[in-house]
C-alpha positions in Angstrom: -117.9 -26.9 133.8 -117.0 -28.9 136.8 -113.7 -30.0 138.5 -112.3 -32.9 140.5 -109.6 -32.6 143.2 -107.7 -35.9 144.0 -104.8 -36.8 146.2 -102.0 -38.2 144.1 -100.0 -39.9 146.9 -101.1 -41.6 150.1 -103.2 -38.9 151.6 -102.0 -35.8 153.6 -101.3 -33.9 150.4 -103.3 -30.8 151.5 -106.4 -31.5 149.4 -108.7 -29.7 151.9 -106.8 -26.4 151.4 -106.8 -26.8 147.6 -110.6 -27.5 147.6 -111.0 -24.4 149.8 -108.9 -22.3 147.4 -110.6 -23.5 144.2 -114.0 -23.8 145.9 -114.6 -20.1 145.5 -115.5 -20.8 141.9 -117.9 -23.7 142.7 -121.5 -23.7 143.8 -121.5 -27.3 145.2 -118.7 -29.3 146.7 -119.3 -33.1 147.0 -117.4 -35.7 148.8 -117.7 -39.0 147.0 -116.0 -41.6 149.2 -114.5 -42.2 152.6 -115.8 -41.2 156.0 -114.6 -39.5 159.1 -111.3 -41.1 158.8 -110.4 -38.3 156.4 -108.7 -35.2 157.9 -109.0 -32.0 155.9 -107.7 -28.8 157.3 -108.7 -25.4 156.0 -107.0 -22.2 157.2 -108.6 -18.9 156.6 -106.8 -15.7 157.8 -105.0 -17.7 160.4 -108.2 -19.5 161.6 -108.1 -23.2 161.2 -111.1 -25.5 160.5 -110.3 -29.2 161.0 -112.9 -31.2 159.1 -113.3 -35.0 159.1 -116.5 -35.6 157.1 -118.0 -32.4 155.7 -116.6 -31.3 152.3 -114.0 -28.6 152.6 -116.1 -26.2 150.6 -118.4 -25.5 153.5 -116.0 -23.0 154.9 -116.6 -20.9 151.8 -120.3 -21.2 152.3 -120.8 -23.6 149.4 -123.4 -26.4 149.5 -121.7 -29.5 150.8 -122.8 -32.9 149.7 -121.9 -36.4 150.9 -122.4 -38.9 148.1 -123.5 -42.5 148.2 -119.9 -43.6 148.1 -119.3 -42.2 151.6 -119.9 -44.0 154.9 -121.4 -41.5 157.4 -120.8 -41.3 161.1 -123.9 -39.2 162.1 -122.4 -38.2 165.4 -119.4 -36.7 163.6 -121.7 -35.1 161.0 -123.9 -33.2 163.4 -121.0 -32.4 165.7 -119.1 -30.8 162.8 -122.2 -28.8 161.8 -122.7 -27.7 165.4 -119.1 -26.5 165.7 -119.2 -24.6 162.5 -122.4 -22.9 163.5 -120.8 -21.9 166.8 -118.0 -20.3 164.8 -120.5 -18.2 162.8 -120.9 -20.4 159.7 -124.2 -21.8 158.4 -123.3 -25.0 156.5 -125.8 -26.2 153.9 -125.5 -30.0 153.8 -127.1 -32.7 151.7 -126.5 -36.5 152.3 -127.3 -39.3 149.9 -130.0 -41.6 151.1 -127.9 -44.4 149.6 -124.9 -43.6 151.8 -124.2 -46.2 154.4 -124.1 -45.4 158.2 -121.2 -46.0 160.5 -122.6 -47.5 163.6 -120.9 -47.9 167.1 -120.3 -51.6 166.6 -118.3 -50.8 163.4 -115.7 -48.9 165.5 -115.5 -51.9 168.0 -115.0 -54.3 165.1 -112.3 -52.1 163.6 -110.4 -52.1 166.9 -110.8 -55.8 167.3 -109.7 -56.6 163.8 -106.7 -54.3 163.9 -105.6 -55.8 167.2 -105.8 -59.3 165.8 -103.8 -58.3 162.7 -101.0 -56.6 164.8 -100.2 -60.0 166.3 -99.3 -61.2 162.9 -97.5 -58.0 161.7 -100.3 -57.4 159.1 -101.9 -54.4 160.8 -103.1 -51.8 158.2 -102.8 -48.9 160.6 -106.5 -47.8 160.3 -107.8 -44.8 162.1 -110.1 -47.0 164.2 -113.2 -45.1 163.2 -115.1 -48.2 161.9 -114.7 -47.2 158.2 -113.5 -50.6 157.0 -116.2 -52.6 158.8 -118.9 -50.2 157.5 -117.8 -50.8 153.9 -117.5 -54.5 154.6 -121.2 -54.5 155.7 -122.0 -52.6 152.5 -120.2 -55.1 150.3 -121.9 -58.0 152.2 -125.3 -56.4 151.7 -126.1 -56.2 155.4 -125.3 -52.5 155.9 -127.8 -49.8 157.0 -128.2 -46.8 154.7 -129.3 -43.3 155.5 -132.7 -43.8 153.9 -133.3 -46.8 156.2 -133.3 -44.3 159.2 -136.7 -43.0 158.1 -138.6 -46.2 158.9 -138.7 -47.8 162.4 -139.7 -51.2 161.1 -137.0 -51.3 158.4 -134.4 -50.1 160.8 -135.3 -52.5 163.5 -135.2 -55.5 161.1 -131.8 -54.6 159.8 -130.3 -53.6 163.2 -131.4 -56.8 165.0 -129.6 -59.0 162.4 -126.5 -56.8 161.9 -125.9 -55.9 165.5 -126.2 -59.5 166.7 -123.8 -60.7 164.1 -121.3 -57.9 165.0 -121.6 -58.8 168.7 -120.7 -62.5 168.0 -117.7 -61.5 166.0 -116.4 -59.1 168.6 -116.9 -61.6 171.4 -114.8 -64.1 169.5 -111.9 -61.8 168.6 -111.4 -59.4 171.6 -112.3 -58.5 175.1 -113.7 -55.1 174.2 -116.3 -53.5 176.6 -119.2 -53.0 174.2 -121.5 -50.7 176.2 -124.6 -50.2 174.1 -122.9 -50.8 170.8 -124.8 -54.0 170.1 -128.1 -53.2 171.8 -130.6 -53.1 169.0 -133.2 -51.2 171.0 -130.8 -48.5 172.0 -129.5 -48.2 168.4 -133.0 -48.0 167.1 -133.9 -45.2 169.4 -130.6 -43.3 168.7 -130.6 -43.7 164.9 -134.3 -43.0 164.4 -133.7 -39.7 166.2 -130.9 -39.0 163.7 -133.2 -40.0 160.9 -135.9 -37.5 162.1 -133.3 -34.8 162.3 -132.0 -35.5 158.8 -135.6 -35.3 157.5 -136.5 -32.1 159.5 -133.4 -30.4 158.1 -134.2 -31.7 154.6 -130.7 -33.1 154.2 -131.5 -36.5 152.6 -131.4 -36.4 148.8 -130.9 -38.6 145.8 -127.4 -37.2 145.2 -127.1 -38.2 141.5 -130.4 -36.6 140.7 -129.7 -33.6 142.9 -126.3 -32.9 141.3 -127.6 -33.4 137.8 -130.4 -30.9 138.4 -128.0 -28.4 139.9 -125.8 -28.8 136.8 -128.7 -28.2 134.5 -129.5 -25.0 136.4 -126.0 -23.8 135.7 -124.3 -24.7 139.0 -120.6 -25.5 139.1 -119.7 -28.7 140.9 -116.4 -29.6 142.6 -115.8 -33.3 143.4 -113.6 -33.7 146.4 -111.7 -37.0 147.1 -110.5 -38.1 150.5 -107.3 -40.0 151.2 -105.0 -40.6 148.2 -104.6 -42.6 145.0 -102.1 -45.1 146.4 -104.3 -46.2 149.2 -107.2 -46.8 146.8 -108.7 -50.2 147.6 -108.2 -51.4 144.0 -105.2 -49.4 142.8 -103.2 -48.8 145.9 -100.7 -50.7 148.1 -103.1 -53.5 148.9 -103.7 -54.6 151.7 -102.4 -51.4 153.2 -105.2 -49.3 151.7 -108.4 -47.6 152.6 -111.8 -49.3 151.9 -113.0 -47.1 149.0 -111.9 -45.5 145.7 -110.3 -42.0 146.1 -109.5 -42.0 142.4 -111.4 -40.3 139.6 -113.6 -43.3 138.9 -114.9 -43.1 142.5 -116.4 -39.7 141.7 -118.8 -41.3 139.3 -119.9 -44.3 141.2 -119.7 -42.5 144.5 -122.3 -39.8 143.5 -124.5 -41.4 140.8 -123.8 -38.8 138.1 -122.9 -39.6 134.6 -119.2 -40.0 133.6 -119.6 -37.0 131.3 -120.3 -34.8 134.3 -117.1 -35.7 136.0 -115.2 -35.5 132.7 -116.6 -32.0 132.1 -113.6 -30.2 133.5 -110.2 -30.5 134.9 -108.9 -33.2 137.2 -106.4 -31.7 139.5 -103.8 -33.9 141.2 -102.7 -32.6 144.6 -99.0 -33.3 145.2 -97.2 -32.9 148.5 -93.6 -31.7 147.7 -92.3 -34.6 149.8 -94.0 -37.9 150.7 -95.8 -38.8 153.9 -97.9 -41.7 155.0 -99.9 -42.5 158.1 -100.1 -46.3 158.7 -98.2 -49.3 157.4 -97.2 -50.3 153.9 -94.3 -49.7 151.6 -92.6 -46.3 151.3 -89.4 -46.8 149.3 -88.1 -43.3 149.8 -88.7 -43.2 153.5 -86.2 -41.2 155.7 -84.5 -43.0 158.6 -86.3 -42.3 161.9 -83.9 -39.7 163.3 -84.1 -37.5 160.2 -87.9 -38.1 159.9 -88.5 -37.1 163.5 -86.6 -33.8 163.0 -88.5 -33.1 159.8 -91.8 -34.0 161.4 -91.3 -31.6 164.3 -90.4 -28.8 161.8 -93.4 -29.2 159.6 -96.1 -30.6 162.0 -96.1 -34.0 160.4 -98.9 -35.6 162.5 -102.2 -37.0 161.3 -105.2 -34.7 161.4 -107.6 -37.4 162.7 -105.3 -39.7 164.6 -102.5 -37.4 165.8 -100.1 -40.2 164.8 -96.7 -39.3 163.5 -96.5 -39.4 159.7 -93.8 -41.4 158.0 -91.7 -39.2 155.8 -89.9 -39.7 152.5 -88.6 -38.0 149.4 -91.0 -37.2 146.5 -91.6 -40.3 144.5 -92.2 -39.7 140.7 -93.0 -43.3 139.9 -96.0 -43.0 142.2 -97.1 -39.7 140.6 -96.8 -41.1 137.1 -99.1 -43.9 138.0 -101.5 -41.5 139.6 -101.5 -39.2 136.5 -102.3 -42.1 134.3 -105.0 -43.6 136.5 -106.8 -40.3 137.2 -106.2 -38.5 133.9 -104.8 -35.4 135.6 -105.1 -32.3 133.5 -103.3 -30.1 136.1 -101.4 -30.2 139.4 -101.4 -28.4 142.7 -98.0 -28.7 144.4 -98.2 -28.1 148.1 -95.8 -27.7 151.1 -93.0 -26.2 149.0 -92.1 -24.1 152.0 -91.5 -27.2 154.1 -88.4 -28.0 152.0 -86.7 -24.8 152.8 -83.4 -25.0 154.7 -82.7 -28.7 153.9 -79.1 -29.7 153.5 -80.0 -31.9 150.6 -83.0 -32.4 148.4 -83.8 -35.5 146.4 -86.5 -36.8 144.1 -87.0 -40.5 143.3 -87.1 -40.7 139.5 -87.3 -44.5 139.1 -86.9 -47.8 140.9 -84.5 -50.7 140.5 -86.0 -54.2 141.0 -84.1 -57.3 140.1 -81.8 -55.5 137.6 -84.8 -53.9 135.9 -85.6 -50.1 135.9 -89.3 -49.3 136.7 -90.9 -46.0 136.0 -94.1 -46.8 137.9 -94.7 -49.0 141.0 -95.1 -52.8 140.7 -98.5 -54.3 141.5 -97.7 -56.0 144.8 -96.4 -54.6 148.1 -93.9 -57.4 148.3 -92.2 -56.3 145.1 -92.6 -52.6 146.0 -90.7 -53.2 149.3 -87.8 -54.7 147.3 -87.5 -51.7 145.1 -84.4 -49.5 145.4 -85.1 -45.8 144.6 -83.0 -44.1 142.0 -82.6 -40.4 142.9 -81.8 -37.1 141.3 -80.5 -34.3 143.5 -81.7 -30.7 143.4 -80.4 -27.4 144.6 -81.9 -26.4 147.9 -83.3 -23.0 149.0 -83.4 -21.1 152.2 -86.4 -20.2 154.4 -88.1 -16.8 153.8 -91.3 -14.8 154.4 -93.7 -17.1 152.5 -96.6 -14.7 153.0 -94.7 -12.2 151.0 -93.8 -14.8 148.4 -97.5 -15.7 148.0 -98.4 -12.0 147.7 -95.9 -11.5 145.0 -96.8 -14.6 143.0 -95.0 -17.4 141.3 -91.9 -15.5 140.1 -91.2 -14.6 143.7 -90.4 -18.3 144.5 -86.7 -19.0 144.9 -85.2 -20.0 141.6 -84.3 -23.5 143.0 -87.9 -24.0 144.2 -89.2 -23.0 140.7 -86.8 -25.5 139.2 -88.2 -28.2 141.5 -91.8 -27.4 140.7 -91.2 -27.3 137.0 -89.3 -30.6 137.0 -92.3 -32.3 138.4 -94.6 -30.5 135.9 -92.5 -31.6 133.0 -92.1 -35.2 134.0 -95.8 -35.6 134.5 -96.7 -33.5 131.5 -99.3 -31.6 133.5 -99.4 -27.8 134.0 -99.2 -26.4 137.5 -102.5 -24.8 138.7 -101.4 -23.8 142.2 -98.3 -23.9 144.5 -98.8 -24.0 148.2 -96.2 -22.2 150.4 -98.1 -22.3 153.7 -101.2 -23.5 155.3 -103.4 -20.5 154.9 -105.7 -19.9 152.0 -103.7 -16.8 151.1 -100.5 -18.8 151.0 -101.4 -20.6 147.9 -100.1 -19.2 144.6 -102.9 -19.7 142.0 -101.7 -19.8 138.4 -105.1 -20.6 137.0 -108.6 -21.8 138.0 -109.7 -25.3 137.2 -113.0 -23.9 136.1 -111.4 -22.5 132.9 -111.8 -24.7 129.8 -109.8 -27.9 129.8 -107.8 -27.5 126.6 -104.8 -29.5 127.8 -102.3 -29.1 125.0 -102.7 -25.3 124.7 -102.7 -24.9 128.5 -99.5 -26.8 128.7 -97.8 -24.7 126.0 -99.0 -21.5 127.6 -97.7 -22.4 131.1 -94.4 -23.5 129.7 -94.0 -20.3 127.8 -95.0 -18.2 130.9 -92.7 -20.1 133.3 -89.8 -21.8 131.5 -87.8 -24.4 133.4 -85.2 -22.7 135.6 -81.6 -23.5 134.9 
C-alpha cells in the first residue's frame, strides 16, 4: 500500500520531517507539484538538510521522483544533488519528461509582476523563484518541458518564441537588468547541456508508467505535497495562493497514476500546533506584531527558502476541518508541540463569527474571511522540558496538558494521530503508527481512542 503526506494549513507545517520519518517504510518518494519555492527541512542526528526541490525521502536513500505537476529549476536540481553527494549521500532521482522547466526569464517576470502588484496592495508575497510565471506558461501552452531539452530543434523553436514574449513583457513592466535571461542562443546552449546531463544520468522517465511499474513490482510509494491546502490555487485563499494543487487530487494529476494508487493507503494531514504563513492573505487568528516577533525569535519562525519572517497565529480548526474534508485525511501528524511550551496562554479557534452567523469552516472569498471574528477556546499550558527525553519515552511522556491539546484536535477532526513532533530532529517525532499499515479508519480510530483517552 501507499501513503500521501499533505500540509493541512498554509505551508510550514513540517511536512519534510514527517516524510523523512515515514519515508523509512517507502521505496519511492514522489513530489507531485510545486518547485523550488518549497522549503523542506530534514534533521538527522542534529544534521540538517534544507531541500527546495528534491523529495524529502532522498535523505533516507529512497528513490526520489519529480512528477509532471512540478516545475523544475534545473540549476536548483543539480545543485541540490551536488550538495547531497558532497555530504556522502547518493541521491537516485527521476524527473518526469512532462514536467515544465523554470527558466531564468520566469524569475525576472515573477519579480516584475510582484513589484507591479505591490503598488496596488495586491502583492501575493511570492518567493520570487519564477514558479507562477512557469505555471502560467504551462497553462497558456507555451511552456518548455523536460522532454523538450532532448532536441535542439524543438528547444530552439520554443525558446525563440517564449523568450521574446517574456522580454517584451518585462520591458513593459519593470526596469530589470535581464543579463542573458532572454537570449535564446544562450538559453539553448545552457538547457541543451542540462538535457544531455539528464539523459546521461537516465533521470527522464514517464512518471505515471514508472510509478505504476514500481507498484506492480511491490514497491511502496509515498506521495509528498509541497506548500499547504489553504494556498491551493483552487481551494485556498485566492488570489494569495500558490500556482498548483498541494491537495490530494494533485497527487493524481501531478504524477499520472490512477486514482486507486493514491487511494490505496492513508492520507496524512500534517498540522502545525500553531498557525504560520509566509506572504500576504487572511490570517484571522494572527498575533499582534509584538507578540509574534517574540514567538518567532523563540521558535525560529522564518521561511526556509526566503528567510522572511512568518506571520504567526493560533491554531485554526475551521481551516483544518476544511482540509480534512477536501483531502480525506485518515490520520494526522501534529508538529511543533514543543514550541507551545511556556506560553502564558493557549488558545484554539473553534469557529468564526461573520455577520451574526457562526461558521465551522472558512468562507470562499478572502474578503469574507478577513471579516471573520475567531471564536476561541482556551487550554491549559505546559512548561518546557527535555523534549528528547519525552520523544524517547513516547506519547504518555507528553505533559498531560499537551496530550489534552493533541487529543482535542484529534477528536474534532475525527482523525487518529499518527505522529507528534516535539522537535526538529527525526528522533524527536513520537510515532504512534505507520501510514503503511492498512487503512481501516473506523477500527483505527477506536483503537487509538482506547489507547489514549482524552485527558481531563
